[in-house]
C-alpha positions in Angstrom: 81.6 102.9 109.4 82.1 99.1 109.7 85.1 97.5 108.1 84.5 94.0 109.4 81.7 91.6 108.8 81.2 88.1 110.2 78.8 85.8 108.4 78.2 82.1 109.3 80.1 81.2 106.2 82.9 83.8 106.0 84.7 86.7 107.6 85.4 89.9 105.7 87.7 92.8 106.6 88.6 96.0 104.7 92.1 97.1 105.5 94.7 99.2 103.7 92.8 99.1 100.4 92.4 95.3 100.4 89.3 93.2 101.2 90.3 90.2 103.2 87.7 87.5 102.6 88.1 84.3 104.7 85.8 81.3 104.0 84.8 79.3 107.1 84.0 75.6 106.7 80.8 75.2 104.7 78.9 71.9 104.7 77.0 72.4 101.5 78.2 75.3 99.3 75.4 75.9 96.9 74.2 78.9 94.9 72.2 80.2 97.8 75.3 80.3 100.0 77.2 82.1 97.2 74.4 84.7 96.8 74.4 85.3 100.6 78.1 85.8 100.7 78.2 88.1 97.6 75.4 90.2 99.1 77.2 90.6 102.4 80.5 91.5 100.6 78.8 94.1 98.5 77.1 95.7 101.6 80.5 95.9 103.3 82.2 97.4 100.3 79.6 100.2 100.0 79.9 100.5 96.2 83.7 100.7 96.2 85.8 98.2 94.2 88.7 96.5 96.0 91.4 93.8 95.3 90.5 90.7 97.4 92.6 88.3 99.3 90.4 85.3 99.3 91.5 82.7 102.0 89.9 79.4 100.8 92.1 77.1 102.8 89.0 75.8 104.8 86.7 75.7 101.7 85.2 72.5 100.2 84.1 72.4 96.6 81.1 74.6 95.8 78.4 73.3 93.5 78.6 74.1 89.7 75.9 76.7 90.0 77.7 78.3 93.0 81.0 78.4 91.1 79.4 80.0 88.1 77.6 82.6 90.2 80.9 83.5 92.0 82.9 83.7 88.7 80.5 86.1 87.1 78.0 87.9 89.3 80.4 87.4 92.3 83.1 89.5 90.6 81.1 92.7 90.9 83.2 95.4 92.5 86.3 93.3 92.6 89.5 94.6 91.0 91.5 91.4 91.3 91.5 88.2 93.4 94.4 86.5 95.1 93.3 83.0 96.2 95.3 81.9 99.3 95.2 78.1 99.3 96.7 75.1 101.0 99.3 73.4 98.8 97.8 70.5 96.9 94.2 70.2 98.3 92.6 73.6 97.8 95.2 74.5 95.2 93.9 71.9 92.8 90.3 72.8 93.4 91.1 76.4 92.7 93.0 75.7 89.5 89.9 73.6 88.4 87.6 76.6 89.3 89.8 79.1 87.3 90.0 76.8 84.2 86.4 75.9 84.1 84.6 79.0 85.3 87.2 81.6 84.2 86.7 84.5 86.5 86.1 87.9 84.8 88.7 89.7 86.9 92.5 89.2 87.2 93.2 86.3 89.5 96.1 84.2 90.8 96.7 81.3 93.2 99.1 81.5 96.1 100.2 79.2 98.9 101.9 82.1 100.7 99.9 85.0 102.1 102.7 87.6 101.6 103.0 86.7 98.0 99.3 87.1 97.5 99.4 90.5 99.1 102.3 91.6 96.9 100.2 90.6 93.8 97.2 92.6 95.1 99.2 95.7 95.9 99.4 96.5 92.1 95.6 96.8 92.1 95.3 99.4 94.9 94.7 102.8 93.5 92.0 105.4 93.4 90.7 104.5 96.9 
């Protein structure tokens, strides 16, 4: 059973009931990239829902279609998302995403990894 997956756009790790999803730098983040990443994540999860620590510190702004896809279809099998961001830069982009695309699962923005994990721990159960 594999609990780690490396894609050209992201790395994913399942550990202690949390899915750690780290975006790598992406030159052009369009809907096709979003679909590839969601498909890879779903394959790793094997039909089990998890809270997700989403490290977007290296991420640039996805296209409008990519953001919409991630907010809706990309929320499948996700209990909650903690966005781990850089203060100011990715933090503002993430606030924009949350306000415009309104993800369908509980989500919050953090600049500290430990605070993000504390938030996600409340969603770990029934694993």
